[in-house]
N, C-alpha and C positions, 0 to 999 in steps of 0.2 A: 504494499500499500504506500502511495506517495505521500510525502509530508505536505501539509497545507497550512499549518500554523506553528510558529516558533515563538515561544514565550520565555522571556528572561525574568528571573526572580530577583527581588530586592525590596528595599524599603524606600518609600518616597521622601523627598525633601532634602535640603542641603546638609542637614546633620548626618545623613547616612551616605551621601553621594560617593565618597571614595573609600568606603569601608569594604572589608573582605566579603561581607554578606551581600553586597551589591554586584557581585561578579556577573550574575545573569543579566542585569541591566546593562552592564558595560559591553557584554557580548552582543546583545541585540541592537544596542546603539551603534556599535561598530558595523554590524551587518546592515543596518538601515542607512547609515551615513549621516553626516552633519547637516545636510540640506533637507532632511526629511521633515515633512509636515505631519506631525502626530495628531491624531484625532481622539477626542474623548469617547469612551465607550461606557455609557450609563453611569458615569461617575465612579466606576469601579477600576478603571485603568485607561490606558491609551494604546492606540495601534496605528499602524501604517502598512501599506502594501509595498513590499520590496521583494526582489528576487523571485517573483511569481507566487509569493505566499504572504499571509498576514503575519506581521512581526508585532509583538505586543509586550507590554509591561503592566502588571497589576499595580494599582495604587492603594491596595487594601491592607498593606503591611504583610510581611512574610507569612505570618502564621495563619492568615486567611486568604492566601493566594488562590485556593480552590474555588471560592465564590466567583471570582473574576473569570478564571479559566473555564469553569463549567458553563457560565453564562455565554462566554465567547464561543465555546464549542457548540452550544445549542444554536446560537444565532447563525453561525457559519456552517452548521451541519457537519462538523468535523468529528470523526471518531477518534478514540484515544490513540490508536495506532498511527493516526495522521498528524499527531501533535509531537513537537519536540520541545522539552523543557530544559533550559540552561540554568545552572545554579552552582553555588560555591560548595566545596567539600573539604572539610578539615582533615579527613583521613588520607587525602592525596597530597603529595609534596607540592609546594608552590610551583605553579606553572604547568603541572601535569594535566592532561585531558583524558577523560574516559567517557566514551559513548556506549550506551547499552540500549537494547530494545525494550527491556522490562526489568523489574526488580523491586526491591524494597526501597523505602525512603532513605535508608541509611541514617536515620535520625534527623534528617534535614526537615525542619518544620513546614516549610513551604511545600515541599514535595509530599509530606504526610497529608497536608490539607487537600492537595490536588487529587491524590489517590482516594481519599475519603469522599470527596465530592463526585468524582467520576466513577467510583465503585470498582476500580481495577488498578492493578500495579503494572499492567501491560502498556506502559507509556514510555516511548523513547525519551531518553534524557542524555544531556551532555553535562558531565560534572567537571568543574574547573577547580584544580587544586589550589588551596589557600593555606595548607598546613605546612608542617605539623603543629598541633596544639602544644604550646610550650608547657613543660611541667609546672604544676601549681596554678595554672590558669583555668578559669571557668570558660567553657565553650562560648557562652553568650558574650562575655566580655571580649574574647578574642575576635569573634566574627564581626562584632560591632566596632572594632578598632581599625585604624588605618594602617597601611603598609609603611614600613621604613623606606627611605629613598631607594636603597639597593633592591628591596623587594618589589617596589613599584615598577622598576625597570624590567624585572623578570615577568611580573604580572602583566604589564602592558603588552609585552610580546605574546604572552599566552592568550590575551584577549583577541589579538589579531589572528593567531593560530586557530582559536575557537571559532571565530567568524568564518575562516576558511573551511574548517571542519563542517560547519553548517552548510556552506555552499556546496561542498562535495556531497553531503548527504542529500541535498535537494536535487543536484544534477545526476549523481550516479547511484544514489541509494545509501541507506544507513550502513549496510554491511561494508561497502567500499570505503566509507568514511571511517568506520571502526578499524578496518585493516590498515588504513593510512595513519590515523591519528592516535590509536590506542597503543601503538608499539612504544616501548620505553625509549627515552632519548639516548643518544650515543653516550658512551662512557665519558664521565666528566661533564655531562650536559645538564646536571641538576644543580 
């Protein structure tokens, strides 16, 4: 089944703009491009048509992402398998990408909400590494924090790679994108 909707997860507002938790927003914004004219969708989020699909961001805050995604899926008549969700993952090293066709939320609250609202875990997803969680840190404090300058450089490159991964998934299919972007980086590349 071809992808028809790409959603990036994050929290709205300037307070969260450059945090680890907004990895999904940064990916879809890179995919959409700076010149995009985003449109409001029922006060729940915003979307734009790019690369032949609807690209979207919920503005409901991370933990309620599912209300926006389920409403958008119903409106556009998109099945779960035609959706790609992009989000941060603290279990992946900074800059690593992982595409999957289905699976658990991995504890990511936005993905948990989407799975609950859609009633299935068979949702393609692109996880963007923002980890590892430093010892002694609470996960919430870590993901709501900003990157150090050196980390931001690595992460900015990962955002561009993630947008490329979405383009490959759109053009050649999810499996082709998985084969290309899920492989570990070359030695010394992390």
